[in-house]
Backbone as a chain_set.jsonl record, in Angstrom:
{"seq": "XXXXXXXXXXXXXXXXXXXXXXXXXXXXXXXXXXXXXXXXXXXXXXXXXXXXXXXXXXXXXXXXXXXXXXXXXXXXXXXXXXXXXXXXXXXXXXXXXXXXXXXXXXXXXXXXXXXXXXXXXXXXXXXXXXXXXXXXXXXXXXXXXXXXXXXXXXXXX", "coords": {"N": [[-22.107, 27.658, 4.119], [-18.95, 27.562, 4.49], [-16.324, 26.831, 6.797], [-12.891, 27.247, 8.175], [-10.943, 24.778, 10.385], [-8.39, 24.864, 12.048], [-5.991, 22.527, 11.653], [-3.358, 21.426, 14.311], [-1.224, 18.867, 16.542], [0.649, 17.95, 19.26], [1.756, 15.845, 18.998], [1.38, 14.781, 16.478], [2.893, 14.534, 13.331], [1.619, 16.553, 11.65], [0.055, 18.342, 10.449], [-3.693, 19.55, 10.02], [-5.826, 20.688, 7.99], [-9.179, 21.333, 7.795], [-12.381, 21.898, 6.635], [-15.305, 23.153, 6.889], [-19.603, 23.027, 7.281], [-21.763, 24.694, 8.928], [-22.369, 22.101, 9.924], [-21.089, 20.085, 9.305], [-18.693, 17.762, 8.253], [-16.107, 18.487, 5.681], [-13.767, 18.541, 3.38], [-10.876, 17.645, 3.837], [-7.512, 18.092, 4.508], [-3.673, 17.383, 4.518], [-1.137, 19.682, 5.851], [1.806, 21.714, 6.049], [1.38, 24.444, 6.37], [0.476, 26.65, 9.306], [-1.794, 28.675, 9.905], [-3.386, 30.627, 11.974], [-5.812, 30.488, 13.809], [-8.891, 29.908, 15.824], [-11.136, 27.07, 17.254], [-14.579, 28.052, 16.813], [-16.933, 27.489, 16.805], [-19.759, 25.459, 17.751], [-20.138, 22.709, 16.616], [-17.328, 22.989, 15.469], [-15.602, 23.169, 17.968], [-16.259, 20.284, 18.554], [-15.287, 18.378, 16.21], [-12.381, 19.918, 16.693], [-11.718, 18.803, 19.301], [-12.518, 16.257, 18.481], [-10.465, 14.958, 17.353], [-7.944, 16.052, 18.422], [-7.8, 14.222, 20.879], [-8.205, 11.972, 19.283], [-5.58, 12.228, 18.394], [-3.999, 12.074, 20.219], [-3.94, 9.429, 21.275], [-5.947, 8.426, 22.412], [-8.292, 5.588, 22.163], [-10.087, 7.168, 20.214], [-13.283, 7.641, 17.141], [-12.486, 8.974, 14.533], [-14.386, 9.21, 12.463], [-16.668, 8.64, 12.749], [-18.238, 11.603, 13.179], [-20.448, 13.77, 11.846], [-20.451, 13.803, 7.758], [-20.17, 15.106, 5.369], [-19.134, 13.844, 2.017], [-18.092, 14.532, -1.112], [-18.8, 12.802, -4.526], [-19.043, 10.295, -6.828], [-21.1, 7.838, -7.17], [-20.788, 5.109, -6.584], [-17.984, 5.828, -5.311], [-19.363, 6.475, -3.676], [-20.725, 4.315, -1.656], [-17.899, 2.858, -1.879], [-16.978, 4.676, 0.655], [-18.671, 4.472, 2.319], [-18.221, 1.601, 2.524], [-15.54, 2.065, 3.755], [-15.703, 3.431, 5.85], [-17.067, 2.349, 8.194], [-15.062, 0.312, 8.695], [-13.838, -0.658, 11.886], [-11.814, 1.01, 14.541], [-8.429, 0.381, 14.754], [-8.439, -1.941, 13.297], [-8.017, -3.259, 10.003], [-9.108, -3.709, 6.23], [-8.439, -5.659, 3.662], [-8.609, -3.809, -0.153], [-9.686, -5.576, -1.262], [-11.678, -7.049, -0.366], [-12.965, -4.494, 0.613], [-14.086, -4.1, -2.143], [-15.383, -7.337, -2.379], [-17.291, -6.447, -0.268], [-18.656, -4.237, -1.406], [-20.497, -5.364, -3.329], [-19.166, -5.537, -6.01], [-17.074, -7.756, -6.727], [-14.174, -7.2, -8.065], [-13.889, -5.018, -8.487], [-11.204, -4.243, -7.224], [-8.876, -2.516, -8.06], [-10.477, -0.393, -8.57], [-12.002, 0.438, -5.944], [-9.441, 1.361, -5.406], [-8.626, 3.259, -6.397], [-10.668, 5.04, -5.436], [-10.846, 5.535, -2.823], [-7.998, 7.112, -3.333], [-9.126, 9.875, -4.54], [-10.601, 10.412, -2.13], [-12.218, 13.068, -0.317], [-12.131, 12.994, 2.884], [-10.23, 12.427, 4.415], [-8.823, 10.059, 6.916], [-11.428, 10.868, 8.249], [-12.949, 9.359, 6.8], [-11.908, 6.556, 7.84], [-9.498, 5.918, 4.68], [-7.047, 5.455, 5.735], [-6.862, 2.545, 6.62], [-7.39, 1.221, 5.059], [-5.768, -1.917, 2.854], [-3.508, -3.518, 1.055], [-3.138, -6.644, -0.719], [-0.507, -7.848, 0.191], [0.827, -5.601, 1.022], [0.775, -2.445, 2.084], [-0.261, -1.223, 0.393], [-0.88, 2.273, -1.088], [-1.516, 5.85, -0.573], [-2.618, 8.265, -0.523], [-1.535, 11.9, 0.614], [0.731, 10.526, 0.991], [3.195, 7.796, 1.932], [3.811, 7.668, 4.517], [2.341, 9.211, 5.921], [0.456, 7.073, 6.231], [1.433, 5.088, 7.738], [2.171, 6.205, 10.039], [-0.725, 6.96, 11.35], [-1.871, 4.25, 11.088], [-0.022, 3.351, 12.968], [-0.624, 4.732, 14.882], [-2.72, 3.569, 16.099], [-2.887, 1.568, 16.777], [-2.287, -0.686, 15.073], [0.018, -3.69, 13.904], [2.785, -3.465, 11.902], [3.788, -4.6, 10.865], [3.04, -7.45, 9.785], [3.187, -6.358, 6.768]], "CA": [[-20.834, 28.986, 3.957], [-17.587, 27.2, 4.479], [-15.649, 27.443, 7.568], [-12.354, 26.299, 8.759], [-10.193, 24.715, 11.572], [-6.758, 24.11, 11.392], [-5.212, 21.443, 13.772], [-1.916, 20.804, 14.827], [-1.03, 18.068, 17.503], [1.836, 18.121, 19.824], [2.275, 13.881, 18.771], [1.681, 14.584, 15.0], [4.193, 15.243, 12.356], [1.597, 16.439, 10.404], [-0.818, 19.851, 10.062], [-4.924, 19.533, 9.106], [-6.227, 21.829, 7.327], [-10.576, 20.714, 7.694], [-14.058, 22.597, 6.278], [-16.264, 22.295, 7.172], [-20.298, 23.661, 7.602], [-22.407, 24.195, 10.846], [-23.045, 20.467, 10.971], [-20.896, 18.494, 7.978], [-16.528, 17.888, 7.962], [-16.313, 18.268, 3.653], [-12.517, 18.35, 3.345], [-9.648, 17.995, 4.957], [-5.794, 18.214, 3.277], [-2.805, 17.129, 5.001], [-1.051, 20.728, 5.825], [2.988, 22.167, 6.373], [1.04, 25.566, 6.578], [-1.002, 26.398, 9.848], [-2.21, 29.894, 9.491], [-3.705, 30.893, 13.411], [-7.373, 30.344, 14.065], [-8.707, 28.971, 16.858], [-12.781, 26.774, 16.895], [-15.789, 29.617, 17.267], [-18.58, 26.676, 16.805], [-20.112, 24.036, 19.12], [-19.376, 21.611, 16.052], [-15.879, 23.009, 14.843], [-15.174, 22.639, 18.981], [-16.233, 19.002, 18.717], [-14.37, 18.48, 15.409], [-11.219, 19.848, 17.934], [-11.432, 17.645, 20.396], [-12.132, 14.506, 18.412], [-9.31, 15.505, 16.809], [-7.031, 15.713, 19.895], [-8.654, 12.634, 21.458], [-7.091, 10.798, 18.417], [-4.016, 12.097, 18.436], [-3.535, 11.659, 21.741], [-3.392, 7.616, 21.185], [-7.376, 7.896, 22.376], [-9.813, 4.942, 20.939], [-11.723, 8.059, 19.336], [-12.93, 7.291, 16.049], [-12.743, 10.752, 13.972], [-15.13, 8.247, 11.528], [-18.228, 9.111, 13.714], [-18.039, 12.577, 13.073], [-20.573, 13.701, 10.458], [-19.559, 14.91, 6.508], [-20.977, 15.111, 3.423], [-18.464, 13.921, 0.885], [-19.287, 14.683, -2.875], [-18.076, 11.86, -5.141], [-19.854, 9.496, -7.329], [-22.405, 7.111, -6.386], [-18.946, 4.049, -6.797], [-17.407, 6.372, -4.424], [-19.968, 7.088, -2.092], [-20.57, 3.559, -1.611], [-16.904, 3.055, -1.471], [-16.264, 5.742, 1.33], [-19.655, 4.225, 3.461], [-18.08, 0.575, 3.659], [-15.098, 2.519, 4.341], [-15.877, 4.333, 7.429], [-17.458, 0.981, 8.565], [-14.072, -0.153, 9.438], [-13.286, -0.235, 13.129], [-10.339, 1.792, 15.245], [-7.36, 0.344, 14.696], [-8.432, -2.77, 12.101], [-8.003, -3.665, 8.2], [-9.247, -4.596, 5.058], [-8.17, -5.083, 2.23], [-9.337, -3.33, -1.158], [-10.94, -6.735, -2.438], [-12.486, -6.753, 0.684], [-13.547, -3.259, 0.206], [-15.028, -4.531, -3.409], [-16.6, -7.85, -1.736], [-18.747, -5.59, 0.408], [-20.241, -3.164, -2.197], [-20.984, -6.367, -4.789], [-18.045, -5.233, -7.356], [-15.654, -8.22, -5.906], [-13.147, -7.206, -9.333], [-13.348, -3.945, -8.439], [-10.359, -3.998, -6.544], [-8.398, -0.789, -7.892], [-11.393, 0.942, -8.154], [-11.566, 0.928, -4.543], [-8.65, 2.022, -4.094], [-9.29, 5.076, -6.568], [-12.436, 5.779, -4.755], [-9.25, 6.01, -1.402], [-7.015, 8.01, -3.82], [-10.098, 10.899, -4.207], [-11.194, 10.409, -0.788], [-11.895, 14.082, 0.235], [-11.532, 13.793, 4.524], [-9.187, 11.521, 4.947], [-9.504, 10.251, 8.367], [-13.544, 10.951, 8.907], [-12.971, 8.377, 5.736], [-10.561, 6.147, 7.377], [-8.607, 5.34, 4.081], [-5.943, 4.596, 5.77], [-7.243, 1.51, 6.995], [-7.309, 0.066, 4.023], [-4.348, -1.702, 2.446], [-3.525, -4.446, -0.061], [-3.096, -8.114, 0.535], [0.274, -8.174, 0.588], [1.657, -4.355, 1.209], [0.201, -1.123, 3.144], [-1.262, -0.26, -0.911], [-0.669, 3.897, -0.988], [-2.139, 6.506, 0.345], [-2.077, 10.186, -1.03], [-0.562, 12.95, -0.19], [2.225, 10.201, 1.566], [2.119, 6.865, 2.355], [4.516, 7.436, 6.145], [1.581, 9.492, 6.734], [-0.604, 6.022, 6.691], [2.102, 4.08, 8.416], [1.673, 6.932, 11.386], [-1.839, 7.002, 10.492], [-2.362, 2.983, 11.135], [0.701, 2.966, 14.608], [-1.464, 5.25, 16.036], [-4.561, 2.762, 16.456], [-2.011, 0.375, 17.596], [-2.079, -2.072, 13.842], [0.777, -4.272, 13.96], [2.85, -2.795, 10.08], [5.603, -6.399, 10.703], [2.805, -7.569, 8.286], [3.257, -5.378, 5.359]], "C": [[-19.993, 27.885, 5.148], [-16.422, 27.415, 6.152], [-13.801, 26.695, 7.534], [-11.426, 25.847, 9.99], [-8.833, 24.075, 11.086], [-6.345, 23.604, 13.064], [-4.019, 20.62, 14.01], [-1.66, 19.533, 16.306], [-0.133, 17.923, 18.561], [2.207, 16.436, 18.946], [1.883, 13.852, 17.076], [2.455, 15.55, 14.38], [3.966, 16.321, 11.782], [0.555, 17.708, 10.774], [-2.623, 19.485, 9.596], [-5.141, 20.836, 8.787], [-7.87, 21.318, 7.296], [-11.668, 21.815, 7.387], [-14.585, 21.553, 5.833], [-17.944, 23.586, 7.21], [-20.72, 23.979, 9.275], [-22.972, 22.653, 11.379], [-22.158, 19.553, 10.129], [-19.559, 19.074, 8.131], [-16.861, 17.441, 5.812], [-15.179, 18.223, 3.022], [-11.57, 18.572, 4.081], [-8.768, 17.737, 4.616], [-5.125, 18.752, 4.161], [-2.242, 19.021, 4.916], [0.628, 20.73, 6.704], [2.365, 23.561, 7.085], [-0.098, 25.561, 7.996], [-1.146, 27.976, 10.101], [-2.839, 29.723, 10.956], [-5.019, 30.97, 13.162], [-8.019, 28.99, 15.408], [-10.515, 28.684, 16.133], [-13.44, 27.314, 18.085], [-16.713, 28.432, 17.56], [-18.892, 25.727, 17.825], [-19.506, 22.784, 18.057], [-17.706, 21.871, 15.349], [-14.847, 22.733, 16.62], [-15.218, 21.2, 19.04], [-14.993, 18.466, 17.859], [-12.855, 18.053, 16.404], [-11.253, 18.904, 18.508], [-11.976, 16.366, 20.029], [-11.007, 14.507, 18.171], [-7.983, 15.198, 17.61], [-7.087, 15.039, 20.269], [-7.528, 11.83, 20.78], [-5.894, 10.984, 18.151], [-2.664, 11.733, 19.55], [-3.478, 10.382, 21.693], [-5.088, 7.237, 21.31], [-8.257, 7.058, 22.338], [-10.651, 6.118, 20.576], [-11.738, 7.83, 17.602], [-13.138, 8.163, 14.998], [-13.996, 10.157, 12.22], [-16.626, 8.263, 12.087], [-18.676, 10.416, 13.386], [-19.398, 12.72, 11.359], [-20.055, 14.491, 9.182], [-20.84, 14.571, 5.496], [-20.207, 14.734, 2.445], [-19.031, 14.191, -0.021], [-17.913, 13.525, -3.802], [-19.644, 10.873, -5.922], [-20.601, 8.507, -6.487], [-21.428, 5.724, -6.022], [-18.749, 4.41, -5.52], [-17.701, 6.254, -3.137], [-20.054, 5.753, -1.745], [-19.172, 2.265, -0.996], [-16.609, 2.806, 0.282], [-17.281, 5.018, 2.635], [-19.12, 3.134, 3.842], [-16.73, 0.822, 3.8], [-15.252, 2.456, 5.984], [-16.906, 2.516, 8.161], [-16.143, 0.004, 9.831], [-13.762, 0.003, 11.063], [-11.877, 0.463, 13.178], [-9.196, 0.571, 14.927], [-7.498, -1.714, 14.179], [-8.096, -2.57, 10.577], [-8.426, -4.308, 7.266], [-8.527, -4.434, 4.028], [-9.048, -4.354, 0.605], [-10.021, -4.442, -1.73], [-11.319, -6.823, -1.361], [-13.466, -5.966, 0.55], [-15.025, -4.119, -0.748], [-16.068, -5.57, -3.013], [-17.518, -7.172, -1.218], [-19.614, -5.149, 0.216], [-20.346, -4.157, -3.145], [-20.247, -6.275, -6.136], [-16.194, -6.089, -6.837], [-14.31, -7.965, -7.136], [-13.261, -6.091, -9.161], [-12.277, -2.822, -7.23], [-9.405, -2.913, -6.943], [-9.522, 0.216, -8.358], [-11.538, 0.892, -6.858], [-10.932, 2.239, -4.43], [-7.979, 3.149, -5.131], [-9.917, 5.56, -6.256], [-10.888, 6.459, -3.102], [-8.268, 7.247, -2.405], [-7.702, 9.829, -3.591], [-11.059, 11.052, -2.871], [-10.994, 11.868, -0.43], [-12.091, 14.43, 1.867], [-11.545, 12.83, 4.455], [-9.243, 11.579, 7.218], [-10.609, 9.864, 8.901], [-13.307, 9.29, 7.599], [-11.74, 7.221, 6.26], [-9.932, 5.131, 5.485], [-7.649, 4.269, 4.528], [-5.398, 3.22, 6.339], [-7.493, 0.533, 6.352], [-6.213, -0.151, 2.71], [-4.48, -3.082, 1.699], [-2.808, -6.009, 0.66], [-2.189, -8.097, 0.744], [1.344, -7.185, 1.247], [0.805, -3.431, 2.051], [-0.69, -1.029, 1.899], [-0.933, 1.544, -0.47], [-1.612, 4.198, 0.135], [-1.542, 8.105, -0.454], [-2.644, 11.169, 0.29], [1.06, 11.541, 0.135], [2.382, 8.763, 2.636], [3.283, 6.908, 4.013], [3.624, 8.178, 6.547], [0.611, 8.739, 7.344], [0.031, 5.613, 7.157], [1.77, 4.924, 9.81], [0.322, 6.612, 12.112], [-1.883, 5.06, 11.761], [-1.318, 2.368, 12.817], [-0.178, 3.37, 15.531], [-2.81, 4.728, 16.599], [-3.615, 1.868, 16.803], [-1.981, -0.777, 16.147], [-0.094, -2.228, 14.225], [1.606, -4.01, 12.566], [3.604, -4.157, 10.015], [4.726, -6.824, 9.536], [3.168, -7.304, 7.248], [5.447, -5.406, 5.304]], "O": [[-20.356, 27.557, 6.277], [-15.809, 28.48, 6.234], [-13.586, 25.682, 6.868], [-11.141, 26.817, 10.693], [-8.424, 23.269, 10.25], [-6.325, 23.834, 14.273], [-3.847, 19.406, 13.898], [-2.445, 19.873, 17.191], [-0.905, 17.093, 19.042], [3.24, 16.364, 18.28], [2.142, 12.813, 16.469], [2.683, 16.739, 14.602], [4.82, 17.105, 11.368], [0.494, 17.723, 12.003], [-2.62, 19.027, 8.453], [-4.673, 21.86, 9.285], [-7.86, 20.546, 6.337], [-11.648, 22.734, 8.205], [-14.625, 20.471, 5.248], [-17.714, 24.795, 7.179], [-20.216, 23.648, 10.348], [-23.546, 22.197, 12.368], [-22.376, 18.342, 10.166], [-19.227, 20.26, 8.154], [-17.458, 16.617, 5.12], [-15.334, 17.824, 1.867], [-11.404, 19.512, 4.858], [-8.938, 16.641, 4.082], [-5.311, 19.851, 4.684], [-2.801, 19.718, 4.069], [0.814, 20.034, 7.702], [2.742, 23.842, 8.223], [-1.128, 24.887, 8.03], [-0.156, 28.388, 10.706], [-2.854, 28.535, 11.281], [-5.358, 31.608, 12.166], [-7.724, 27.831, 15.699], [-11.096, 29.311, 15.248], [-13.297, 27.283, 19.307], [-17.271, 28.45, 18.657], [-18.087, 25.341, 18.672], [-18.628, 22.011, 18.44], [-17.064, 20.967, 14.815], [-13.712, 22.256, 16.615], [-14.234, 20.692, 19.579], [-13.926, 18.151, 18.386], [-12.355, 16.979, 16.741], [-10.628, 17.95, 18.045], [-12.022, 15.435, 20.834], [-10.334, 13.887, 18.996], [-7.191, 14.277, 17.414], [-5.939, 14.596, 20.227], [-6.509, 11.291, 21.213], [-5.137, 10.113, 17.722], [-1.48, 11.423, 19.676], [-2.513, 10.09, 22.4], [-5.617, 6.291, 20.726], [-9.363, 7.578, 22.482], [-11.877, 6.029, 20.641], [-10.74, 7.819, 16.88], [-14.246, 8.015, 14.484], [-14.177, 10.814, 11.195], [-17.572, 7.729, 11.507], [-19.9, 10.363, 13.268], [-19.331, 12.114, 10.29], [-19.409, 15.534, 9.285], [-21.891, 14.008, 5.188], [-20.55, 15.441, 1.497], [-20.26, 14.2, -0.089], [-16.685, 13.502, -3.72], [-20.827, 10.865, -5.583], [-20.624, 8.483, -5.257], [-21.524, 5.413, -4.835], [-19.131, 3.699, -4.589], [-17.09, 6.076, -2.083], [-18.967, 5.642, -1.178], [-19.254, 1.325, -0.205], [-16.297, 1.826, 0.959], [-16.827, 4.976, 3.779], [-19.115, 2.939, 5.058], [-16.209, -0.265, 4.052], [-14.981, 1.674, 6.895], [-15.969, 2.158, 8.874], [-16.19, -0.546, 10.931], [-13.363, 1.134, 11.34], [-11.042, 0.524, 12.276], [-9.853, -0.468, 14.999], [-6.766, -2.575, 14.667], [-7.94, -1.415, 10.179], [-8.23, -5.523, 7.266], [-8.064, -3.402, 3.543], [-10.252, -4.594, 0.515], [-10.869, -4.291, -2.61], [-11.232, -5.595, -1.386], [-14.631, -6.332, 0.394], [-16.153, -4.503, -0.438], [-17.269, -5.31, -3.09], [-18.65, -7.258, -1.694], [-20.737, -5.151, 0.718], [-20.244, -3.58, -4.228], [-20.632, -6.822, -7.169], [-15.048, -5.668, -6.679], [-13.371, -8.74, -6.955], [-12.438, -5.615, -9.943], [-12.336, -1.697, -6.734], [-9.055, -2.26, -5.96], [-9.38, 1.433, -8.469], [-10.788, 1.793, -6.483], [-11.206, 3.341, -3.956], [-7.001, 3.821, -4.804], [-10.045, 6.726, -6.627], [-10.376, 7.525, -2.762], [-7.955, 8.291, -1.834], [-7.203, 10.725, -2.911], [-12.069, 11.747, -2.766], [-9.831, 12.2, -0.201], [-12.193, 15.583, 2.286], [-12.552, 12.123, 4.412], [-9.47, 12.354, 8.147], [-10.861, 8.953, 9.69], [-13.695, 8.194, 8.004], [-10.813, 6.92, 5.509], [-10.027, 3.916, 5.31], [-7.403, 3.108, 4.199], [-4.248, 2.814, 6.506], [-7.744, -0.626, 6.68], [-5.838, 0.689, 1.892], [-5.542, -3.702, 1.767], [-2.311, -6.355, 1.732], [-2.168, -8.372, 1.944], [2.37, -7.548, 1.821], [0.037, -4.028, 2.806], [-1.872, -0.772, 2.129], [-0.775, 1.778, 0.728], [-2.163, 3.603, 1.061], [-0.482, 8.662, -0.74], [-3.769, 11.185, 0.789], [2.157, 11.665, -0.41], [1.882, 8.648, 3.755], [3.376, 5.791, 4.524], [3.659, 8.182, 7.777], [-0.019, 9.041, 8.358], [-0.796, 5.037, 7.864], [1.119, 4.333, 10.671], [0.256, 6.109, 13.234], [-1.915, 5.011, 12.991], [-1.636, 1.433, 13.551], [-0.523, 2.819, 16.576], [-3.664, 5.275, 17.296], [-4.261, 1.151, 17.567], [-1.521, -1.876, 16.459], [0.727, -1.389, 14.597], [0.878, -4.512, 11.709], [3.941, -4.631, 8.93], [5.196, -6.732, 8.402], [3.596, -8.265, 6.607], [6.05, -4.805, 4.415]]}, "num_chains": 1, "name": "protein.A"}
C-alpha cells in the first residue's frame, strides 16, 4: 500500500508530496498543493523528521532514507553513484559517468537525473555541469535553493 506524506517547511518555498510504503520511499514530487495530513506510521514520522531537519539547515542527509526507485539498470547504477555524493558537495555529470564505468555517458547521466523519481533522497541536485549548474526538473530555482541550503557556493557557476 502506498501512503502519502505532505511536507512543507517554513524555510522551504516548495512543498513535497512523498509517497512511501511501510518501508521505502517510492516517489517525491514538488508541489504547490498542500492537502492536510499528518504522519501516522513510525516510518512516516522518520521521513517527516528527516525532511524537517534537512530544511531547517541541519546537515541531515535524506539520501540515507530507505528507498526503492523504479528504473532501468543503467538508471539505478547512476542513482546509486549519485546517492554517494556527500551532503554539501557536488559532482559533474562526467564524473558520475566515469564512476559507473561509462565515461562517455555524461548526457545519459543527465537523462537519468531527469527521470529520478525521488529527488533529494537521490540527490540529483548535487550533480552539476562542468561549467554550469546543469538542469533540474521541475525547475532550476529548486536546485539552487537545495544547493545553497547545503552550503554549496554557487558563485563558480
